[in-house]
C-alpha positions as CSV (number, residue, x, y, z in Angstrom):
1,M,-100.0,-65.0,-7.5
2,S,-98.0,-65.5,-4.3
3,L,-94.4,-64.3,-4.1
4,L,-93.1,-67.9,-4.2
5,D,-95.1,-68.5,-7.3
6,Q,-93.7,-65.3,-8.8
7,I,-90.2,-66.5,-8.0
8,K,-90.8,-69.9,-9.6
9,A,-92.3,-68.2,-12.7
10,K,-89.3,-65.8,-13.0
11,A,-86.9,-68.8,-12.6
12,A,-88.7,-70.7,-15.3
13,A,-88.3,-67.8,-17.7
14,R,-84.5,-67.7,-17.1
15,K,-83.9,-71.4,-18.0
16,K,-80.9,-71.8,-15.7
17,T,-79.2,-75.1,-14.9
18,I,-78.9,-76.0,-11.3
19,V,-76.9,-78.9,-9.8
20,L,-78.4,-80.9,-6.9
21,C,-75.6,-82.8,-5.2
22,E,-77.5,-85.4,-3.3
23,G,-78.9,-88.1,-5.6
24,E,-78.9,-90.5,-2.7
25,D,-81.8,-88.6,-1.0
26,K,-85.4,-89.4,-2.0
27,R,-86.5,-85.8,-1.3
28,V,-83.9,-84.5,-3.7
29,I,-84.8,-87.0,-6.4
30,E,-88.5,-86.1,-6.1
31,A,-87.7,-82.4,-6.2
32,A,-85.5,-82.8,-9.3
33,A,-88.3,-84.5,-11.1
34,R,-90.9,-81.9,-10.1
35,I,-88.6,-78.9,-11.0
36,T,-88.0,-80.5,-14.4
37,K,-91.7,-81.2,-15.0
38,E,-92.7,-77.7,-14.0
39,G,-89.9,-76.1,-16.1
40,I,-88.5,-74.1,-13.1
41,A,-84.9,-75.0,-14.0
42,K,-82.8,-77.6,-15.8
43,I,-81.5,-80.1,-13.3
44,V,-78.2,-81.9,-13.0
45,L,-78.5,-84.6,-10.3
46,I,-75.3,-86.0,-8.9
47,G,-75.9,-89.7,-8.4
48,N,-76.3,-92.8,-10.5
49,E,-79.3,-94.4,-12.1
50,A,-79.3,-97.6,-10.1
51,E,-79.1,-95.8,-6.8
52,C,-81.9,-93.4,-7.8
53,K,-84.2,-96.2,-8.8
54,K,-83.5,-98.0,-5.6
55,V,-84.2,-94.9,-3.4
56,A,-87.2,-93.6,-5.4
57,P,-88.4,-96.3,-7.8
58,E,-91.7,-94.5,-8.6
59,V,-90.0,-91.2,-9.7
60,D,-89.7,-90.4,-13.4
61,L,-86.4,-88.6,-14.0
62,T,-87.0,-88.0,-17.7
63,G,-85.3,-84.7,-18.6
64,V,-83.0,-84.8,-15.5
65,T,-79.3,-85.2,-16.3
66,L,-77.6,-87.8,-14.0
67,I,-73.9,-87.6,-13.4
68,D,-71.8,-89.9,-11.3
69,P,-68.4,-88.5,-10.3
70,L,-67.0,-92.0,-10.1
71,T,-67.6,-92.5,-13.8
72,S,-67.8,-89.0,-15.3
73,A,-65.3,-88.0,-18.0
74,K,-65.3,-84.6,-16.4
75,T,-63.9,-85.7,-13.1
76,A,-60.2,-85.4,-14.2
77,E,-60.8,-81.9,-15.5
78,Y,-62.5,-80.9,-12.3
79,A,-59.7,-82.4,-10.2
80,A,-57.3,-80.1,-12.1
81,I,-59.4,-77.1,-11.2
82,L,-59.5,-78.2,-7.6
83,Y,-55.7,-78.6,-7.5
84,E,-55.1,-75.1,-8.9
85,A,-57.5,-73.7,-6.3
86,R,-56.0,-75.5,-3.3
87,K,-52.3,-76.2,-4.1
88,A,-51.2,-73.1,-2.3
89,K,-52.9,-74.7,0.8
90,G,-50.8,-77.8,0.4
91,M,-53.2,-80.0,-1.7
92,T,-51.5,-82.6,-3.9
93,E,-52.7,-83.6,-7.3
94,E,-53.5,-87.1,-6.0
95,Q,-55.6,-85.6,-3.2
96,A,-57.4,-83.4,-5.7
97,K,-58.2,-86.4,-7.8
98,E,-59.7,-88.2,-4.8
99,Q,-61.6,-85.3,-3.4
100,A,-63.1,-84.4,-6.8
101,K,-65.1,-87.7,-6.5
102,D,-67.0,-86.3,-3.5
103,R,-70.4,-85.2,-4.6
104,T,-70.6,-81.8,-2.9
105,I,-67.1,-80.9,-4.1
106,F,-67.9,-82.2,-7.6
107,G,-71.0,-80.0,-7.7
108,A,-69.0,-76.9,-6.6
109,L,-66.4,-77.7,-9.3
110,M,-69.2,-77.9,-11.9
111,L,-70.3,-74.4,-10.8
112,K,-66.7,-73.1,-10.9
113,A,-66.2,-74.5,-14.4
114,G,-69.4,-72.8,-15.6
115,D,-71.1,-76.1,-16.5
116,V,-74.0,-75.2,-14.2
117,D,-75.4,-71.8,-13.1
118,G,-76.1,-72.7,-9.5
119,Y,-75.5,-75.3,-6.7
120,V,-77.9,-76.6,-4.1
121,S,-77.0,-79.2,-1.4
122,G,-77.5,-79.8,2.3
123,A,-80.5,-82.2,2.5
124,C,-78.3,-84.9,4.0
125,H,-75.0,-82.9,4.6
126,S,-74.1,-80.4,7.3
127,T,-73.9,-76.7,6.5
128,A,-70.1,-76.9,6.9
129,N,-69.8,-79.7,4.4
130,T,-72.1,-77.8,2.0
131,L,-70.5,-74.4,2.2
132,R,-66.8,-75.4,2.5
133,P,-66.5,-76.4,-1.2
134,G,-68.0,-73.0,-2.1
135,L,-65.5,-71.1,0.1
136,Q,-62.6,-73.2,-1.2
137,V,-63.5,-73.4,-4.9
138,V,-66.1,-70.8,-5.9
139,K,-65.0,-68.2,-3.4
140,T,-66.6,-64.7,-2.8
141,A,-67.8,-62.1,-5.3
142,P,-65.6,-59.2,-6.2
143,G,-65.5,-56.6,-3.5
144,I,-67.2,-58.9,-1.0
145,K,-65.2,-60.8,1.7
146,T,-68.2,-62.2,3.7
147,V,-70.4,-65.1,2.9
148,S,-73.7,-64.6,4.7
149,S,-77.3,-65.7,4.7
150,C,-80.7,-64.1,4.7
151,F,-84.3,-65.1,5.0
152,I,-87.0,-63.8,2.7
153,M,-89.9,-63.2,5.0
154,I,-93.4,-63.2,3.4
155,A,-96.3,-61.6,5.3
156,P,-99.5,-63.6,5.8
157,D,-102.0,-62.5,3.1
158,N,-99.7,-59.5,2.4
159,K,-101.4,-57.7,5.3
160,N,-99.1,-55.9,7.8
161,P,-99.3,-52.2,8.5
162,Y,-95.6,-52.0,9.1
163,N,-94.7,-54.0,6.0
164,P,-96.7,-52.7,3.1
165,D,-94.5,-54.5,0.6
166,G,-95.7,-57.8,2.1
167,V,-92.1,-59.1,2.1
168,A,-89.0,-58.3,4.0
169,V,-85.4,-59.6,4.2
170,F,-83.7,-60.6,7.5
171,A,-80.0,-61.1,7.7
172,D,-77.7,-62.7,8.9
173,C,-79.7,-65.4,10.7
174,A,-77.7,-68.5,10.0
175,I,-74.0,-68.2,9.3
176,N,-72.0,-65.3,10.9
177,I,-72.2,-65.6,14.7
178,E,-70.7,-62.3,15.8
179,P,-69.9,-60.3,12.6
180,T,-67.5,-57.5,12.7
181,A,-68.4,-54.0,11.4
182,E,-66.9,-54.8,8.0
183,Q,-68.8,-58.1,7.8
184,L,-72.1,-56.3,8.8
185,A,-71.5,-53.8,6.0
186,D,-71.0,-56.7,3.5
187,I,-74.2,-58.4,4.8
188,A,-76.1,-55.2,4.3
189,I,-74.9,-54.7,0.7
190,T,-75.5,-58.3,-0.4
191,S,-78.9,-58.4,1.4
192,A,-80.0,-55.3,-0.5
193,K,-79.1,-57.1,-3.7
194,T,-81.1,-60.2,-2.7
195,A,-84.1,-58.0,-1.8
196,K,-84.1,-56.5,-5.3
197,S,-83.3,-59.6,-7.4
198,I,-85.2,-62.2,-5.5
199,A,-87.9,-60.5,-3.4
200,G,-88.6,-57.9,-6.1
201,I,-88.5,-54.9,-3.7
202,E,-86.6,-51.7,-3.7
203,P,-84.3,-52.1,-0.7
204,R,-84.4,-49.8,2.3
205,V,-81.8,-51.2,4.7
206,A,-82.0,-50.8,8.5
207,M,-78.9,-51.7,10.6
208,L,-80.5,-52.9,13.8
209,S,-79.5,-52.4,17.4
210,F,-81.0,-51.9,20.9
211,S,-80.1,-48.2,20.3
212,T,-81.4,-45.6,17.8
213,K,-78.9,-42.9,16.7
214,G,-76.9,-43.1,19.9
215,S,-79.8,-43.4,22.4
216,G,-78.1,-46.5,23.9
217,N,-74.5,-47.0,24.7
218,D,-72.5,-50.1,25.6
219,D,-69.1,-49.0,24.4
220,K,-67.6,-49.4,27.9
221,F,-68.3,-53.2,28.0
222,Y,-69.5,-54.8,24.7
223,Q,-69.0,-52.3,21.9
224,T,-72.1,-53.5,19.9
225,V,-73.6,-50.1,19.3
226,P,-70.3,-48.6,18.1
227,K,-69.9,-51.7,15.9
228,V,-73.2,-51.1,14.2
229,Q,-72.5,-47.4,13.8
230,Q,-69.2,-48.2,12.2
231,A,-70.9,-50.7,9.9
232,V,-73.3,-48.0,8.7
233,E,-70.4,-45.8,7.7
234,I,-68.6,-48.6,5.9
235,A,-71.7,-49.6,4.0
236,K,-72.6,-46.1,3.0
237,A,-69.1,-45.5,1.7
238,A,-69.1,-48.7,-0.3
239,A,-72.6,-48.3,-1.7
240,P,-73.5,-44.5,-1.6
241,D,-76.6,-44.9,-3.7
242,L,-78.1,-47.5,-1.4
243,A,-81.0,-46.4,0.9
244,L,-79.3,-47.5,4.2
245,D,-79.3,-46.1,7.7
246,G,-78.9,-46.9,11.4
247,E,-78.3,-47.7,14.0
248,F,-82.1,-48.3,14.7
249,Q,-84.2,-50.1,17.2
250,F,-86.8,-52.2,15.3
251,D,-89.7,-49.9,16.0
252,A,-87.7,-46.9,14.7
253,A,-87.0,-48.9,11.5
254,V,-90.6,-49.9,10.8
255,A,-93.0,-47.6,12.5
256,P,-93.3,-44.2,10.7
257,E,-94.4,-42.3,13.8
258,V,-91.4,-43.7,15.8
259,G,-88.9,-43.3,13.0
260,K,-89.9,-39.6,12.5
261,L,-89.5,-39.0,16.3
262,K,-86.2,-40.9,16.8
263,A,-84.5,-40.3,13.4
264,P,-86.0,-37.2,11.8
265,G,-84.9,-36.7,8.2
266,S,-83.9,-40.4,7.7
267,K,-85.0,-41.9,4.4
268,V,-85.1,-45.4,5.9
269,A,-86.5,-44.9,9.4
270,G,-90.1,-46.0,9.7
271,C,-90.1,-47.7,6.3
272,A,-87.3,-50.3,6.2
273,N,-87.8,-53.6,4.4
274,V,-84.3,-55.1,4.8
275,F,-83.1,-55.7,8.3
276,V,-79.5,-56.4,9.3
277,F,-79.2,-57.8,12.8
278,P,-76.1,-57.2,14.9
279,N,-75.4,-60.9,15.5
280,I,-76.8,-64.4,14.9
281,N,-78.6,-64.5,18.2
282,A,-80.7,-61.5,17.4
283,G,-81.2,-62.6,13.7
284,N,-82.2,-66.2,14.4
285,I,-84.5,-65.2,17.3
286,G,-86.0,-62.4,15.2
287,Y,-87.0,-64.4,12.2
288,K,-88.5,-67.2,14.3
289,I,-90.6,-64.7,16.2
290,A,-91.9,-63.3,12.9
291,Q,-92.7,-66.9,11.8
292,R,-94.4,-68.1,14.9
293,F,-96.1,-64.9,16.3
294,G,-96.4,-63.0,13.1
295,G,-97.3,-65.9,10.7
296,Y,-94.6,-65.0,8.2
297,M,-93.3,-67.6,5.8
298,A,-89.5,-67.8,5.8
299,I,-87.7,-68.7,2.6
300,G,-84.1,-69.6,3.2
301,P,-81.5,-69.4,4.4
302,V,-80.5,-67.8,1.1
303,C,-76.7,-67.7,0.8
304,Q,-75.1,-64.4,-0.2
305,G,-71.6,-63.3,-1.2
306,F,-70.4,-66.2,-3.3
307,A,-69.1,-65.4,-6.7
308,K,-71.7,-67.8,-8.1
309,P,-75.0,-68.9,-6.6
310,L,-74.6,-71.6,-4.0
311,N,-77.3,-72.5,-1.4
312,D,-77.6,-74.7,1.6
313,L,-80.7,-76.8,2.5
314,S,-81.8,-77.7,6.0
315,R,-81.5,-81.4,6.7
316,G,-85.1,-81.2,7.8
317,C,-86.2,-79.8,4.4
318,N,-89.1,-81.2,2.4
319,V,-89.6,-81.4,-1.4
320,E,-91.2,-77.9,-1.5
321,D,-88.3,-76.4,0.3
322,I,-85.9,-77.8,-2.2
323,V,-88.0,-76.6,-5.2
324,A,-88.2,-73.1,-3.6
325,T,-84.4,-73.0,-3.0
326,V,-83.7,-74.1,-6.6
327,A,-86.0,-71.3,-7.9
328,V,-84.2,-68.7,-5.7
329,T,-80.8,-70.0,-6.8
330,A,-81.8,-69.6,-10.5
331,L,-82.7,-66.0,-9.9
332,Q,-79.4,-65.4,-8.2
333,A,-77.5,-66.5,-11.4
334,E,-76.2,-63.9,-13.7
């Protein structure tokens, strides 16, 4: 059974309820039907029956709960939640009532209220429009100030001498452009949690750089090496039981012979499976090299750091991508 099939099976056993916010999109409608049929999760689809039939007349939505914010009896209750969350920022009650009718905001309010276990959107909305309601309403998990993303990277045929687990986690490749040391530490801790709960591996976290244990130095101009070194110290203090180390060059992180030479005594060098990149340039380039040259499958981006599971789809996603994202979201739920 592939890792993706394992994720789907684990999700099905948990019987979580996930809201899909874009009932106007045919791909989302088809995914809602498929997820329901396969029992991966219970689905709340935000839309209305007439619209869904017009967009995807051939799709059977039996078992899918359809909710329209324009007619739902819950909209007023959710507007009150939104007002409480945003009144300090100047939002009026009338503005809250109007904004609660927006589908992505409505979905986030369902999650905040505990009426669903997870939220997925982004098939036809930008990342900003998808994540903003999460930041404004759901907010971050206790002890975490940074929302980030990761990709779960699955090796082709589970064969790679430097990745015996057959799976790795790369972060942050999609959200934080130039994270601070504090943000890198948050990314490391939440990525380790994702590795354990979603990828099913015991995390060994490498904080990556062009330098290994001070072999390179750019503190005169750019301060990237000192930033990663500081992030290592912050993360170790916050999560002392986590197997985490750095700063490492990638070869020192994955190749036992290089790790032993460059970082003797490290419990992570040469055997890392969670990789925290120093910025989005490195992360985005890195995961795409692994995809195209290494043949890895990339699941994600998986959002991390929210108080409750909230994930963003690519606007180029297909039905299978949506199904996979819902399964991952179900596993993130408490």
